[in-house]
C-alpha positions, 0 to 999 in steps of 0.5 A: 564512495560510489553507489556500487560499494558494498559498505553503507555510507551511514553507520548506526551508532545507537538506536531507540524505538518507541512502539505504538499500536500500528507502527514504531518511531525509530530515533538513531544516531548515525555516523555519516561523512565523519559526523554524528547526526540524528536520524529518525524514521517511522517503522511500519509493517509491510502492507498490501494494496489491491487493485480489484476488478469486479463486473467489468469495473474497478472497485474503489472505496471511499473511506473516512481517514482520521489523520486528514479528517476527510473521506478519500477515494482509495483502493483496498489494502492493509497490513500483511500478517506475519508469515502471510504472503502478499497474495494471501493478504490481498485476498483477506483484505479484499474480503474484509474491506469490500466483501469481494471474493478472489482466489490465488489464481485470480491474483496478479502480482504487480511488484512493490514500492516504498512510499517514502523511503526518506522517512519510513521503511514501509514497503507496500506490495501491489496486487490486482484481483479479478473478484468472482463474487461479493459477500458481506464484508467483515470490516474493522470497527475503525473502518468507515467506508463504502464500495464503488465500482468505477470505469477506468476513465472515471478513475482517470478523471478522479486522478486528473481532478486531484480527487484520488490521492491514495499513493499506494492506489496510484502506484498499483494503477500505474504499474497495472496500466503500464504492464498492460500497455506493454503486453506483460499482463 
C-alpha cells in the first residue's frame, strides 16, 4: 500500500468512548497489517488560538495551568462552539480572556494544525487579531490569568529561553512570522 491509496491502512473493529466534561478518551480495536491491536486517543473539540496585536505590541497572557502546576506564557484561545467559525470564536475568546475587542475585518486566518495527531484528534485553528480597544474581560472562574503586552523581540527571547512553551502559540507565531516574511500578509 502506498500513501496515495484511498483505502485507510487501519480498520476500526470496535470503539468505546469515555466522556468527561472537556474531552473524551476513545479506546478502539483496530486491524492493521493483519493483526488486531488496541489504539486509544483523546478526542477534543476543535479550538482556536489568537495572536492579538494591540497598541503596537503582541498581547500575551500569563495563566496558571493546573495540569502542570505552574504559570505559563501563552496566547489566548479556547474551544470553538458548535456552529461557530474560527474567526467568531477567536473574537469571543479574545474578549472573554483579555477584554481586547476586535471585529471580523480585524482578523487574519492563519490556517490550522494538529498539535499531536498520534494521540489526539484535536485541531486548532490559528488567527491573528488587530484589537481596536480593551474593555473588562469576562473570564471563566477557572481562568487565573493576566494580560501582558510584549514586543516581538521580547517574545523571541521568551521562546529562546524556553519560557514560552505554548504549542498553539508557537504555531501561530511561526505561521504569522513566516507569512509576513514571505509577503503574504
